[in-house]
C-alpha positions in Angstrom: 0.2 -0.4 0.2 1.4 3.6 -0.7 1.4 6.0 2.1 2.4 9.6 1.6 6.5 9.2 0.7 6.5 6.0 -0.8 8.4 5.0 -3.3 5.9 4.8 -5.5 4.3 8.3 -4.9 7.6 10.1 -5.0 7.8 8.3 -8.4 4.7 9.2 -9.1 5.6 13.2 -8.0 8.7 12.9 -10.5 6.1 12.0 -13.6 3.9 15.4 -12.6 6.5 17.6 -12.3 8.1 17.2 -16.2 3.7 16.9 -17.0 0.9 17.4 -14.7 -1.4 14.5 -14.6 1.5 11.6 -15.2 2.0 11.0 -11.3 -1.6 10.3 -11.4 -1.9 8.1 -14.5 1.2 6.3 -13.2 -1.1 5.3 -10.3 -3.9 4.1 -11.9 -6.4 7.2 -11.3 -6.9 7.7 -15.1 -10.0 10.6 -13.9 -7.5 12.8 -11.7 -4.7 12.8 -14.6 -7.0 13.5 -17.0 -7.9 16.5 -15.3 -4.7 17.4 -13.9 -3.5 17.3 -17.3 -6.5 19.7 -18.4 -6.6 21.7 -16.1 -2.7 22.4 -16.8 -2.6 23.0 -19.9 -5.5 25.6 -20.3 -4.6 27.8 -17.6 -0.9 27.9 -19.4 -2.6 29.7 -21.8 -3.1 32.6 -19.5 -0.4 31.5 -16.9 -1.6 30.2 -14.3 -1.1 26.4 -15.2 2.3 26.3 -12.4 -1.0 26.3 -10.1 -2.5 23.0 -11.4 1.4 21.4 -12.1 2.2 22.3 -8.4 -0.9 21.0 -7.3 -0.8 18.0 -10.0 3.0 16.6 -7.9 1.8 17.5 -4.4 -1.5 15.1 -5.2 1.0 12.9 -6.2 3.1 12.5 -3.9 0.2 12.5 -0.8 -1.9 10.1 -2.7 -3.2 6.8 -0.4 -5.0 5.0 -1.8 -8.3 4.0 0.0 -8.9 0.5 1.2 
């Protein structure tokens, strides 16, 4: 089970650092991955994409799957 700070979550956070939503995709969270990717892409057009980008990294790093 992935805990915040686990190797799997750190790897997912690194993936999201490069492409928003990629970390969520690695974790198998398809809907979250799509939301992060689309929001970041749309908001980068008005220079606010960095907010979603950071949110994507944080979300991947602290993800804890339901039991």
